[in-house]
Backbone bond lengths (Angstrom), bond angles and torsions (degrees), N, CA, C in turn:
res aa  C-N    CA-C-N  psi(-1)  N-CA   C-N-CA  omega(-1)  CA-C   N-CA-C  phi
1 X - - - 1.468 - - 1.507 108.91 -
2 X 1.333 118.23 130.82 1.459 123.99 -179.23 1.502 110.15 -109.52
3 X 1.320 115.31 135.09 1.473 121.81 175.70 1.502 106.88 -117.55
4 X 1.354 117.01 121.35 1.460 122.86 -177.22 1.506 108.33 -111.26
5 X 1.323 116.90 123.82 1.468 122.07 176.50 1.492 108.09 -114.63
6 X 1.294 117.88 121.25 1.449 123.56 -178.71 1.504 110.75 -101.08
7 X 1.320 116.12 143.19 1.455 121.48 179.43 1.499 108.93 -116.63
8 X 1.289 118.98 129.76 1.469 124.43 179.18 1.502 110.50 -111.49
9 X 1.345 117.73 17.51 1.456 121.13 -179.45 1.525 111.81 -73.56
10 X 1.378 116.69 -23.94 1.458 121.16 -173.53 1.517 111.36 -88.63
11 X 1.287 113.26 -170.22 1.466 120.05 179.86 1.516 110.10 -62.18
12 X 1.305 119.32 147.58 1.467 121.81 178.40 1.521 112.33 -60.05
13 X 1.316 116.29 -21.94 1.456 118.55 -178.23 1.511 111.96 -85.97
14 X 1.317 116.58 -10.91 1.455 118.73 -178.15 1.511 108.69 -133.72
15 X 1.258 117.70 117.70 1.461 123.85 179.12 1.507 108.41 -125.61
16 X 1.308 116.37 154.53 1.458 120.62 178.38 1.499 109.72 -130.40
17 X 1.255 115.45 152.86 1.453 121.46 179.09 1.513 108.78 -138.30
18 X 1.298 116.28 145.78 1.463 121.67 179.47 1.503 108.40 -123.59
19 X 1.280 115.38 128.50 1.460 119.94 179.82 1.508 108.65 -115.74
20 X 1.329 116.45 135.20 1.456 122.53 175.88 1.510 107.32 -102.00
21 X 1.354 115.22 109.24 1.460 119.97 -178.49 1.506 108.12 -122.96
22 X 1.317 114.13 -177.88 1.457 118.53 -175.18 1.510 112.62 -73.59
23 X 1.415 121.50 -24.09 1.468 121.05 -178.91 1.500 110.84 -161.91
24 X 1.381 117.19 144.36 1.456 124.71 166.96 1.489 115.96 73.76
25 X 1.402 116.54 175.60 1.458 126.64 175.55 1.538 107.41 -123.43
26 X 1.302 116.61 137.84 1.452 119.36 174.40 1.508 108.97 -146.16
27 X 1.356 116.34 141.12 1.476 119.59 178.84 1.502 110.84 -74.46
28 X 1.329 114.84 150.22 1.469 121.79 176.96 1.513 107.29 -119.96
29 X 1.347 115.80 124.49 1.469 122.01 -178.49 1.496 110.33 -81.88
30 X 1.350 115.49 143.45 1.463 120.02 177.23 1.503 110.39 -153.81
31 X 1.262 117.20 154.93 1.447 121.77 -177.69 1.511 109.65 -76.00
32 X 1.352 114.41 119.94 1.469 120.19 177.07 1.521 113.92 68.74
33 X 1.289 120.13 1.67 1.480 121.92 -178.10 1.514 109.17 -125.58
34 X 1.306 115.08 142.44 1.459 119.96 172.87 1.507 107.66 -99.57
35 X 1.298 117.53 113.20 1.468 123.68 -175.14 1.510 108.41 -109.62
36 X 1.314 115.68 133.28 1.450 121.62 -177.95 1.524 108.19 -129.18
37 X 1.302 115.92 131.27 1.456 121.77 -179.24 1.507 110.10 -117.30
38 X 1.379 115.55 141.12 1.459 121.73 179.12 1.513 108.79 -124.93
39 X 1.290 114.79 127.76 1.459 120.62 -175.88 1.532 108.16 -96.48
40 X 1.371 116.35 124.41 1.477 122.18 178.89 1.512 108.29 -122.22
41 X 1.278 116.78 128.25 1.471 120.90 179.42 1.537 107.99 -77.50
42 X 1.370 117.17 119.58 1.468 122.93 -174.54 1.524 112.08 -67.58
43 X 1.298 116.70 -34.59 1.472 118.48 -178.75 1.515 111.49 -62.59
44 X 1.358 114.76 -37.70 1.472 117.99 179.20 1.512 111.66 -66.89
45 X 1.362 117.13 -39.31 1.479 121.09 178.81 1.517 111.15 -65.24
46 X 1.335 115.34 -45.84 1.466 119.32 -178.97 1.520 111.33 -61.96
47 X 1.325 115.49 -38.44 1.465 119.13 -179.94 1.531 111.60 -64.41
48 X 1.352 115.57 -42.35 1.456 119.27 -179.44 1.525 111.57 -68.27
49 X 1.343 116.68 -40.86 1.470 119.92 179.84 1.508 110.67 -65.68
50 X 1.349 116.19 -45.13 1.466 119.12 179.35 1.520 111.78 -61.86
51 X 1.341 115.97 -39.63 1.461 119.87 178.74 1.526 111.08 -65.26
52 X 1.346 115.55 -40.06 1.471 119.24 179.18 1.521 111.59 -65.32
53 X 1.351 116.91 -40.08 1.468 120.83 179.35 1.519 110.89 -65.51
54 X 1.339 115.92 -41.23 1.469 119.43 178.46 1.520 111.21 -61.78
55 X 1.323 117.06 -43.14 1.458 119.75 178.25 1.523 111.65 -64.83
56 X 1.358 115.53 -33.98 1.481 119.10 179.29 1.511 111.72 -66.61
57 X 1.317 116.62 -40.68 1.462 120.23 -179.41 1.519 110.79 -62.19
58 X 1.321 115.89 -35.00 1.463 120.30 -178.12 1.523 112.78 -82.01
59 X 1.315 116.96 -33.73 1.462 119.80 -171.39 1.512 114.43 -109.39
60 X 1.338 120.14 -28.80 1.458 119.98 -179.08 1.508 111.22 154.79
61 X 1.342 117.58 -165.12 1.459 122.28 -178.08 1.532 111.60 -61.35
62 X 1.358 116.29 148.68 1.473 123.77 -178.20 1.511 109.14 -122.70
63 X 1.308 115.20 133.14 1.470 121.54 174.91 1.531 107.16 -109.23
64 X 1.343 116.61 118.91 1.470 122.40 -176.14 1.510 108.86 -117.01
65 X 1.312 117.09 127.61 1.465 123.05 177.39 1.507 108.83 -114.26
66 X 1.350 116.57 133.04 1.470 120.96 -178.14 1.511 112.45 -71.37
67 X 1.306 117.17 -27.59 1.454 119.54 -177.58 1.507 113.80 79.47
68 X 1.357 118.76 -5.60 1.464 122.20 -179.28 1.508 110.22 -107.10
69 X 1.350 117.26 -54.02 1.458 120.88 -177.38 1.524 112.32 -98.41
70 X 1.342 118.62 -11.15 1.465 121.07 179.07 1.514 113.92 83.34
71 X 1.342 121.03 0.78 1.465 123.50 179.73 1.521 109.73 -77.43
72 X 1.350 116.42 155.93 1.467 122.44 -176.20 1.519 109.21 -127.25
73 X 1.328 117.96 135.95 1.461 124.53 176.73 1.521 109.00 -118.39
74 X 1.355 115.91 145.09 1.466 122.06 178.69 1.511 109.00 -118.87
75 X 1.309 116.73 122.61 1.453 122.06 178.31 1.521 108.75 -102.55
76 X 1.371 117.69 120.31 1.455 122.27 -179.31 1.526 110.64 -87.32
77 X 1.323 114.69 149.01 1.452 119.98 178.61 1.523 109.68 -74.62
78 X 1.280 118.32 133.95 1.457 123.72 -177.09 1.516 109.63 -114.23
79 X 1.366 115.38 135.73 1.445 121.05 -179.85 1.514 110.02 -111.33
80 X 1.290 117.10 149.49 1.454 121.50 175.28 1.525 110.01 -78.80
81 X 1.351 116.95 162.90 1.460 119.42 -177.69 1.522 112.51 -65.53
82 X 1.310 116.82 -21.17 1.468 119.31 178.37 1.519 112.20 -77.05
83 X 1.330 117.78 -11.80 1.453 121.05 -179.43 1.527 113.22 -90.51
84 X 1.360 118.84 -6.43 1.460 121.86 -178.22 1.534 109.44 -71.64
85 X 1.328 116.44 129.47 1.457 121.96 -178.00 1.533 110.22 -89.29
86 X 1.350 116.85 116.33 1.456 121.76 178.67 1.525 109.91 -90.56
87 X 1.377 118.99 147.56 1.472 120.35 -179.58 1.519 111.95 -67.17
88 X 1.307 116.06 145.42 1.454 122.34 -179.44 1.531 108.73 -113.10
89 X 1.346 116.05 118.70 1.465 121.55 -177.47 1.527 111.44 -103.58
90 X 1.291 117.52 22.37 1.461 120.55 -178.50 1.521 111.73 -62.56
91 X 1.329 116.46 -33.20 1.466 119.53 -178.63 1.524 112.29 -67.36
92 X 1.343 117.07 -21.50 1.465 120.91 -178.34 1.522 112.52 -96.17
93 X 1.306 117.75 -9.93 1.456 121.37 -178.90 1.516 110.45 -87.14
94 X 1.328 115.78 152.46 1.450 120.72 178.68 1.530 109.38 -71.08
95 X 1.323 114.95 153.04 1.463 120.08 -178.33 1.528 111.74 -63.12
96 X 1.331 116.10 -30.20 1.462 119.14 -177.93 1.519 112.74 -71.18
97 X 1.325 117.88 -15.60 1.475 120.55 179.70 1.520 112.36 -103.86
98 X 1.319 118.23 6.16 1.448 121.08 -178.03 1.529 112.22 -79.95
99 X 1.314 116.34 -25.61 1.467 119.67 -177.20 1.519 109.40 -77.28
100 X 1.346 118.90 117.91 1.471 119.98 -178.40 1.517 113.65 -71.59
101 X 1.341 117.80 -11.33 1.451 120.71 -178.30 1.520 112.48 -90.83
102 X 1.319 117.66 -5.44 1.463 121.93 -177.22 1.523 108.93 -113.09
103 X 1.316 116.09 131.89 1.464 120.34 178.07 1.532 110.25 -73.84
104 X 1.320 115.02 142.14 1.463 118.91 -176.58 1.518 112.62 -67.25
105 X 1.329 117.59 -29.20 1.471 118.98 -178.41 1.525 111.88 -73.99
106 X 1.341 116.90 -15.15 1.458 119.04 178.62 1.524 112.01 -70.03
107 X 1.328 117.35 -29.28 1.463 120.38 179.08 1.525 111.81 -117.30
108 X 1.337 116.37 26.71 1.476 120.09 -179.49 1.521 111.44 -65.18
109 X 1.347 117.40 -38.98 1.469 120.14 -179.33 1.517 111.45 -62.99
110 X 1.326 115.36 -38.80 1.461 118.75 179.66 1.518 111.59 -65.00
111 X 1.322 116.96 -37.40 1.461 120.34 -179.62 1.520 112.57 -75.47
112 X 1.326 117.80 -21.58 1.460 121.04 -178.83 1.527 112.70 -82.96
113 X 1.337 117.01 -14.30 1.463 119.64 -178.19 1.518 111.03 -60.31
114 X 1.315 116.37 -44.50 1.470 119.71 -179.44 1.526 110.94 -64.19
115 X 1.342 116.87 -40.02 1.473 119.63 179.69 1.515 111.19 -64.65
116 X 1.339 116.39 -42.31 1.461 119.80 178.51 1.520 111.42 -65.67
117 X 1.326 115.87 -41.06 1.459 119.47 179.16 1.524 111.42 -64.30
118 X 1.323 116.73 -41.06 1.466 120.18 178.40 1.521 111.48 -65.24
119 X 1.348 116.44 -41.88 1.466 119.74 179.41 1.530 111.22 -64.73
120 X 1.348 116.64 -41.33 1.460 119.79 179.86 1.523 111.18 -65.97
121 X 1.320 117.19 -41.82 1.466 120.43 179.08 1.524 110.88 -63.65
122 X 1.335 116.08 -42.94 1.466 119.54 178.21 1.524 111.47 -62.65
123 X 1.338 116.20 -39.64 1.459 119.40 179.09 1.518 112.78 -64.90
124 X 1.346 116.27 -42.59 1.467 119.75 179.39 1.527 111.05 -64.48
125 X 1.324 115.99 -42.91 1.474 119.17 178.68 1.522 111.28 -64.13
126 X 1.339 116.85 -38.04 1.467 120.29 179.46 1.526 110.95 -66.01
127 X 1.328 116.43 -42.68 1.469 119.93 179.10 1.529 110.64 -64.34
128 X 1.332 116.23 -40.67 1.465 119.51 179.49 1.535 110.99 -64.73
129 X 1.346 115.71 -41.49 1.469 118.84 178.36 1.528 110.96 -66.23
130 X 1.344 116.62 -39.44 1.469 119.70 178.40 1.527 110.75 -64.91
131 X 1.339 116.43 -38.21 1.465 119.67 178.24 1.525 110.89 -62.43
132 X 1.333 115.96 -43.76 1.465 118.84 178.66 1.514 112.52 -63.00
133 X 1.347 116.26 -38.68 1.465 120.10 179.55 1.523 111.18 -65.81
134 X 1.337 116.18 -45.47 1.469 120.17 -179.94 1.525 110.66 -65.36
135 X 1.328 116.52 -39.98 1.472 119.91 179.53 1.525 110.95 -63.38
136 X 1.327 115.99 -41.27 1.473 119.30 178.41 1.524 111.24 -64.96
137 X 1.345 115.92 -39.38 1.462 119.56 179.65 1.521 110.94 -65.80
138 X 1.335 116.55 -43.98 1.461 119.29 179.86 1.522 111.88 -67.71
139 X 1.322 116.93 -29.78 1.461 119.71 178.81 1.523 111.19 -65.54
140 X 1.339 116.27 -34.47 1.461 118.99 177.90 1.527 112.17 -71.02
141 X 1.350 116.48 -22.66 1.466 120.34 -179.80 1.517 113.04 -91.44
142 X 1.322 117.63 -11.24 1.465 120.44 -178.12 1.531 110.86 -74.84
143 X 1.309 114.95 168.49 1.464 120.98 -178.03 1.523 110.60 -68.71
144 X 1.309 115.44 144.93 1.454 121.07 179.06 1.528 110.39 -76.60
145 X 1.336 115.66 173.42 1.463 120.23 -176.03 1.521 112.38 -64.67
146 X 1.338 117.23 -36.82 1.459 118.93 -179.65 1.524 112.01 -69.64
147 X 1.348 115.67 -32.47 1.467 118.45 177.59 1.519 110.34 -72.12
148 X 1.322 116.91 -40.00 1.464 120.03 178.62 1.529 110.85 -63.72
149 X 1.334 115.80 -34.85 1.461 119.28 179.33 1.530 111.65 -63.44
150 X 1.336 116.63 -29.66 1.464 120.54 179.24 1.522 112.16 -89.78
151 X 1.345 117.70 2.77 1.457 120.52 -177.88 1.519 111.42 -71.11
152 X 1.322 117.45 -19.32 1.461 121.90 179.56 1.528 109.92 -127.85
153 X 1.303 114.55 145.31 1.464 119.53 174.83 1.521 108.94 -129.95
154 X 1.299 115.59 149.92 1.465 122.54 176.72 1.532 108.99 -110.45
155 X 1.284 114.99 133.04 1.466 120.31 -178.90 1.521 108.77 -126.03
156 X 1.342 114.75 128.83 1.459 120.39 174.90 1.527 108.93 -87.28
157 X 1.310 116.44 122.27 1.460 121.96 -173.21 1.537 113.14 -80.64
158 X 1.321 116.29 -11.71 1.465 118.30 -179.55 1.523 112.19 -65.28
159 X 1.352 116.72 -23.66 1.466 119.94 -176.82 1.521 112.98 -80.80
160 X 1.351 118.17 -5.09 1.466 120.91 -178.38 1.534 108.34 -108.45
161 X 1.311 117.26 111.94 1.475 119.84 -179.34 1.527 111.39 -74.31
162 X 1.289 115.82 162.90 1.466 121.25 -179.24 1.535 110.20 -66.79
163 X 1.346 113.88 136.64 1.455 120.32 -179.37 1.516 113.72 87.13
164 X 1.350 118.33 -0.65 1.461 121.78 -178.39 1.537 110.10 -112.33
165 X 1.319 113.70 163.89 1.468 120.98 179.85 1.531 108.45 -130.07
166 X 1.330 116.33 134.78 1.468 122.30 179.82 1.527 109.46 -116.47
167 X 1.351 113.97 153.47 1.471 120.23 -177.77 1.523 107.95 -117.47
168 X 1.335 115.76 132.84 1.462 123.01 177.03 1.530 108.82 -130.32
169 X 1.323 115.26 158.65 1.461 120.19 179.96 1.524 109.59 -105.24
170 X 1.328 115.44 128.21 1.474 121.77 -179.52 1.542 108.63 -140.48
171 X 1.342 114.92 117.53 1.471 121.23 -179.39 1.528 111.90 55.14
172 X 1.304 115.51 36.61 1.456 120.28 179.39 1.507 114.68 77.78
173 X 1.332 117.94 9.91 1.467 121.70 -179.13 1.533 109.25 -119.53
174 X 1.327 117.26 148.91 1.471 119.72 176.27 1.527 110.95 -79.94
175 X 1.319 115.66 135.87 1.459 121.74 178.16 1.539 108.20 -114.04
176 X 1.347 115.57 125.51 1.459 121.33 177.17 1.529 108.60 -98.92
177 X 1.342 116.12 122.33 1.466 121.76 174.79 1.532 106.81 -115.23
178 X 1.321 116.68 116.80 1.466 123.01 -174.15 1.534 109.92 -114.12
179 X 1.306 113.98 126.27 1.466 120.58 176.54 1.528 107.16 -93.95
180 X 1.319 117.51 101.85 1.462 121.47 -172.04 1.536 111.58 -90.14
181 X 1.319 115.42 137.20 1.472 119.34 174.91 1.525 110.82 -77.58
182 X 1.290 117.03 173.26 1.476 122.04 -174.68 1.512 112.00 -65.40
183 X 1.370 118.43 -42.60 1.454 119.79 -178.44 1.534 112.39 -65.69
184 X 1.326 116.46 -30.02 1.460 120.17 178.53 1.526 111.02 -73.49
185 X 1.315 116.09 -36.33 1.457 120.19 177.38 1.525 110.28 -65.25
186 X 1.327 116.29 -43.00 1.462 120.34 179.40 1.524 111.62 -64.99
187 X 1.314 116.58 -37.51 1.464 120.23 179.79 1.525 111.26 -64.44
188 X 1.326 118.09 -41.04 1.463 121.05 -176.40 1.521 112.21 -76.41
189 X 1.315 116.97 -29.02 1.458 118.99 179.09 1.531 112.25 -74.26
190 X 1.325 117.75 -19.36 1.462 121.35 -179.06 1.527 113.25 -91.50
191 X 1.325 117.41 1.43 1.464 119.81 -179.99 1.516 109.66 -71.28
192 X 1.355 116.04 136.79 1.457 121.35 176.91 1.534 109.57 -71.87
193 X 1.312 117.21 113.38 1.469 121.31 -176.57 1.523 111.13 -64.18
194 X 1.318 118.69 -32.59 1.464 121.97 -178.16 1.519 112.10 -65.66
195 X 1.325 118.46 -20.82 1.457 121.46 -179.49 1.533 112.93 -87.10
196 X 1.292 117.95 -3.49 1.463 121.63 -176.89 1.529 111.45 -86.84
197 X 1.313 115.13 149.16 1.474 120.73 176.70 1.520 111.17 -67.98
198 X 1.316 115.99 -41.55 1.463 121.82 175.83 1.523 106.49 -117.84
199 X 1.361 117.39 87.02 1.477 120.73 -171.13 1.524 112.26 -60.95
200 X 1.329 115.18 124.10 1.458 121.29 179.33 1.528 107.82 -163.52
201 X 1.338 115.80 126.33 1.461 120.41 -179.79 1.521 109.96 -73.22
202 X 1.327 115.73 156.92 1.463 120.24 -178.89 1.524 110.95 -65.99
203 X 1.321 116.93 -34.17 1.469 120.24 -178.64 1.535 111.61 -67.19
204 X 1.332 117.81 -23.19 1.466 121.13 178.73 1.528 112.67 -78.05
205 X 1.325 116.15 -13.74 1.464 120.22 -174.16 1.524 112.87 -105.49
206 X 1.304 119.07 -7.04 1.458 121.92 -178.82 1.522 109.64 -133.06
207 X 1.353 116.16 151.14 1.465 121.69 173.05 1.521 111.53 -98.26
208 X 1.326 115.67 -27.92 1.450 122.40 170.96 1.522 106.68 -127.61
209 X 1.283 118.58 127.71 1.467 120.10 -173.82 1.515 114.05 -55.81
210 X 1.358 117.17 -32.84 1.471 118.87 -176.63 1.519 113.86 -78.75
211 X 1.324 117.51 -11.23 1.462 119.39 -177.46 1.535 110.46 -120.87
212 X 1.321 114.95 118.71 1.473 121.76 175.57 1.521 107.84 -108.38
213 X 1.334 117.08 120.83 1.469 122.83 -179.22 1.527 107.72 -121.66
214 X 1.337 116.36 115.95 1.471 121.55 -177.09 1.529 109.26 -139.43
215 X 1.348 115.22 163.25 1.471 121.71 175.53 1.531 107.73 -88.07
216 X 1.324 116.83 123.97 1.454 121.64 -174.77 1.516 113.37 -82.49
217 X 1.323 118.20 58.00 1.467 122.72 176.68 1.522 107.58 -128.40
218 X 1.316 116.08 123.04 1.454 120.97 -179.54 1.522 110.01 -63.83
219 X 1.314 116.24 136.80 1.467 121.06 -177.50 1.522 113.09 -80.18
220 X 1.325 116.64 3.52 1.462 119.31 177.99 1.517 110.79 -84.69
221 X 1.354 116.69 -69.04 1.469 120.89 -179.50 1.521 112.26 -130.98
222 X 1.349 117.56 17.00 1.453 120.26 173.60 1.507 115.23 84.45
223 X 1.306 118.87 19.97 1.460 120.49 176.62 1.539 109.86 -78.02
224 X 1.331 116.15 167.82 1.469 121.25 178.13 1.525 108.36 -102.30
225 X 1.338 117.32 114.21 1.480 119.16 -178.95 1.531 112.16 -74.07
226 X 1.332 114.72 168.67 1.461 121.81 179.66 1.522 108.34 -99.28
227 X 1.341 116.12 133.44 1.469 120.48 -178.95 1.532 110.56 -79.38
228 X 1.355 115.33 154.36 1.467 123.60 178.70 1.522 111.41 55.27
229 X 1.343 116.59 44.01 1.461 121.24 -179.68 1.523 108.54 -145.73
230 X 1.352 115.70 172.00 1.455 120.91 178.97 1.512 112.67 98.04
231 X 1.329 116.28 174.34 1.455 122.21 -177.50 1.519 113.68 -69.66
232 X 1.325 118.41 -17.61 1.459 121.00 -175.47 1.529 111.89 -115.45
233 X 1.342 116.49 9.53 1.453 120.97 173.52 1.517 114.91 72.69
234 X 1.306 116.47 15.34 1.460 118.99 179.70 1.522 111.88 -106.31
235 X 1.341 116.09 -89.18 1.471 121.49 -177.79 1.524 108.12 -136.70
236 X 1.337 114.49 147.30 1.462 119.92 -177.09 1.530 108.69 -135.68
237 X 1.332 116.06 131.24 1.462 121.91 176.62 1.530 108.26 -102.11
238 X 1.327 118.77 107.72 1.473 120.95 -176.17 1.530 113.35 -73.53
239 X 1.305 118.89 -11.69 1.464 120.43 -177.32 1.528 111.34 -65.30
240 X 1.349 116.87 -47.35 1.463 120.72 -177.12 1.519 112.56 -133.79
241 X 1.344 116.75 9.94 1.466 120.65 171.15 1.514 114.86 78.75
242 X 1.330 118.49 40.96 1.464 121.04 176.62 1.531 108.97 -92.78
243 X 1.351 117.24 131.79 1.462 123.50 -177.37 1.530 108.98 -113.56
244 X 1.333 115.71 130.67 1.461 122.26 178.25 1.523 108.30 -120.55
245 X 1.353 115.97 150.09 1.467 119.52 177.66 1.516 110.37 -86.90
246 X 1.329 117.15 -173.01 1.464 122.69 -177.07 1.524 112.93 -74.12
247 X 1.319 116.46 0.71 1.464 121.00 173.44 1.522 111.20 -107.08
248 X 1.329 116.12 3.04 1.459 121.26 179.98 1.508 113.99 77.92
249 X 1.329 118.13 18.80 1.469 121.78 -179.69 1.521 110.08 -94.43
250 X 1.335 116.85 139.99 1.453 121.29 -179.80 1.537 109.20 -70.74
251 X 1.346 114.66 129.10 1.458 119.85 -178.87 1.520 111.58 -120.72
252 X 1.333 117.24 -22.65 1.466 119.52 -176.01 1.530 108.47 -161.43
253 X 1.336 116.98 143.99 1.453 120.82 177.95 1.530 112.04 108.98
254 X 1.341 116.92 -176.95 1.478 120.78 -173.21 1.528 114.92 -80.73
255 X 1.303 119.65 -10.62 1.475 120.37 -177.71 1.527 109.90 -62.62
256 X 1.335 118.25 131.80 1.474 120.39 -176.25 1.528 114.35 -85.61
257 X 1.327 118.25 -24.83 1.463 121.34 -172.47 1.521 110.90 -128.65
258 X 1.337 114.39 166.07 1.457 120.89 175.17 1.525 109.73 -73.51
259 X 1.323 115.63 162.85 1.453 119.71 174.94 1.532 109.55 -65.52
260 X 1.329 116.65 138.40 1.465 122.06 -173.41 1.525 111.25 -72.00
261 X 1.340 114.65 140.61 1.464 121.74 176.36 1.525 107.83 -99.57
262 X 1.341 119.64 121.10 1.467 121.03 -179.53 1.527 110.60 -78.35
263 X 1.320 114.11 172.67 1.458 119.46 175.16 1.530 109.04 -81.56
264 X 1.317 116.29 127.80 1.462 119.95 -179.59 1.520 108.69 -150.34
265 X 1.344 114.50 167.11 1.466 120.70 -178.18 1.531 109.07 -152.72
266 X 1.316 116.29 137.59 1.453 121.60 176.28 1.537 108.40 -86.15
267 X 1.329 115.87 113.74 1.466 120.18 179.51 1.521 111.90 -90.22
268 X 1.326 116.42 -25.26 1.460 123.12 176.04 1.528 107.56 -142.29
269 X 1.292 115.90 175.89 1.458 119.18 -179.76 1.521 111.59 -65.77
270 X 1.312 116.37 -31.62 1.450 120.16 -177.20 1.524 114.34 -115.56
271 X 1.362 117.36 19.27 1.461 119.92 -178.73 1.536 109.73 -142.00
272 X 1.325 114.02 137.67 1.469 121.12 178.20 1.534 108.58 -127.08
273 X 1.345 115.12 142.35 1.477 121.35 176.63 1.522 106.79 -111.11
274 X 1.322 115.70 122.95 1.470 121.57 -179.85 1.524 108.01 -103.39
275 X 1.343 116.31 128.69 1.447 121.19 178.62 1.510 112.28 117.71
């Protein structure tokens, strides 16, 4: 079989042709044309191409040029599906799950211990951090040092004569301190508690019978009553007509409760600390 390739790149008066035959080169005569034939043994070409393709499959991509038309083909290396490399996550799995003969649910409890421990530790740390945050917030809302210093007052009782009542200011409220004589103490202790609107014995309202310490704010609408006045000789609120006795208990009028007794303590015989 002969294959003739003609080239028209040259002068019109000179043309060449190449024939691929089974053996040798021989000139071909033609009128006005110079014809040249080249004999290429096909078996040798096929052997070289097949050898080149085999080497490409083993080593990588192959670029094959025909040498006749100048075109180039690239043959890519192809792998079988068994050659695909799958990722291996063995390094990330726990040692207890590496054995293919052991079911994972058999040692599930052992693997959960770390998760439970981590969750518990995180929870404790979160609660501790939340406690610190709340404590810091509440500290900013608490009273300052100067306010705390005014939370207590000291009163010297020597300046209050018997039968008189003095007024002091504590936390923005008036404090009535009454030095009661003996007959007044006896009168208040004999009052029938069952007849009172807010039943309370005199002994429950004082720590020393001669000293009555109460907050001077009427329990009706917050007015300040007048000391040593009223129908019972104790305190009288002129705003709405509430009458208190010498123990600060409501006896008449719209006030529902007795006058409040603050927290106080006798630190010396002649000194009391309120607050």
